[in-house]
C-alpha positions as CSV (number, residue, x, y, z in Angstrom):
1,M,109.6,34.9,170.5
2,K,109.3,31.4,169.3
3,F,110.8,30.4,165.9
4,N,108.6,28.0,163.8
5,T,111.1,25.6,162.1
6,G,108.4,24.0,159.9
7,A,107.4,27.4,158.4
8,A,111.0,28.3,157.8
9,L,111.6,25.0,155.9
10,V,108.6,25.6,153.8
11,V,109.7,29.1,152.9
12,M,113.3,27.9,152.2
13,S,112.0,25.0,150.0
14,F,109.7,27.4,148.1
15,G,112.7,29.7,147.5
16,L,114.8,26.9,146.1
17,F,112.0,25.7,143.9
18,A,111.4,29.2,142.5
19,G,115.1,29.5,141.8
20,A,115.1,26.2,139.9
21,V,112.1,27.2,137.8
22,S,113.6,30.6,136.9
23,A,116.9,29.0,135.9
24,K,115.1,27.0,133.2
25,P,116.6,27.9,129.8
26,S,114.5,29.4,127.1
27,L,113.4,27.0,124.3
28,A,112.4,29.7,121.9
29,P,114.1,29.7,118.6
30,T,116.9,32.2,118.2
31,V,118.2,33.9,115.1
32,V,121.9,33.1,114.6
33,T,124.6,33.8,112.0
34,P,124.3,31.9,108.7
35,E,127.7,30.3,109.3
36,A,126.3,28.5,112.4
37,A,123.7,26.6,110.2
38,D,124.1,22.8,109.7
39,K,121.1,22.5,107.3
40,M,119.6,24.6,104.5
41,V,116.0,25.1,103.4
42,V,115.0,27.0,100.3
43,I,111.7,28.8,100.7
44,K,109.8,29.2,97.5
45,E,106.4,30.9,96.8
46,T,104.8,27.4,97.0
47,T,106.4,26.5,100.4
48,K,103.6,26.3,103.0
49,S,105.5,24.5,105.8
50,V,108.9,23.2,106.9
51,N,109.8,20.3,109.2
52,V,112.9,20.5,111.4
53,F,114.2,18.7,114.5
54,E,115.0,20.2,117.9
55,N,118.6,21.5,118.1
56,D,118.7,22.0,114.3
57,T,120.3,25.2,113.1
58,V,118.7,25.9,109.8
59,L,119.7,28.4,107.1
60,F,116.6,29.7,105.3
61,K,117.2,31.0,101.8
62,V,114.5,33.2,100.3
63,G,115.5,34.4,96.8
64,D,118.9,36.0,97.2
65,K,118.4,36.6,101.0
66,Q,119.2,34.3,103.8
67,F,118.9,34.0,107.6
68,A,119.5,31.2,110.1
69,V,117.5,30.0,113.2
70,K,118.4,27.6,116.0
71,F,115.5,25.6,117.2
72,D,116.1,24.5,120.8
73,G,112.7,23.1,121.8
74,N,110.4,20.5,120.2
75,N,106.7,19.9,119.6
76,Y,106.1,23.5,118.6
77,V,104.8,25.2,115.5
78,Y,106.2,28.6,114.6
79,D,105.3,31.2,112.0
80,L,108.5,31.7,110.1
81,G,107.5,35.3,109.3
82,Q,107.8,36.0,113.1
83,L,111.4,34.7,113.1
84,A,112.6,36.1,109.8
85,P,114.0,39.6,109.4
86,E,111.5,42.3,108.2
87,G,110.5,41.9,104.6
88,F,112.0,38.4,103.9
89,L,108.8,36.5,103.4
90,T,105.9,37.4,101.2
91,H,103.6,34.6,102.4
92,K,102.9,32.5,105.5
93,V,105.2,29.5,106.2
94,K,104.9,27.3,109.3
95,V,107.8,25.6,110.9
96,Y,107.1,22.3,112.7
97,V,109.7,21.3,115.2
98,A,109.9,17.6,116.1
99,P,111.8,15.8,118.8
100,N,115.3,14.9,117.6
101,P,115.3,11.1,117.2
102,T,118.9,10.8,118.2
103,L,118.2,12.5,121.5
104,H,115.0,10.7,122.4
105,E,115.6,7.2,121.1
106,Q,112.8,7.5,118.6
107,G,112.8,6.6,115.0
108,I,112.3,3.7,112.7
109,P,113.5,0.4,114.1
């Protein structure tokens, strides 16, 4: 039986590529402990949207309740109600995540 070296290399390369893709970290926001937060945002009845940067860990205060979220990715829009614990929000609030200017050399010159 003949062994096809070219086919074996293609299969091995595909396996390495698939492993690299599956090792990619999740960029979804994660709920964390309030003590981990480095910023605070107060959500009022009039709050329609919030702007944050990637890698921000934000403490959201809603009345006398609070929760914190770490935003790992950027250029995303999230519904804060999907991230908040059940019953925290009474209205829709969008969270816009922008690239962190200190990480991407962006900003005002």
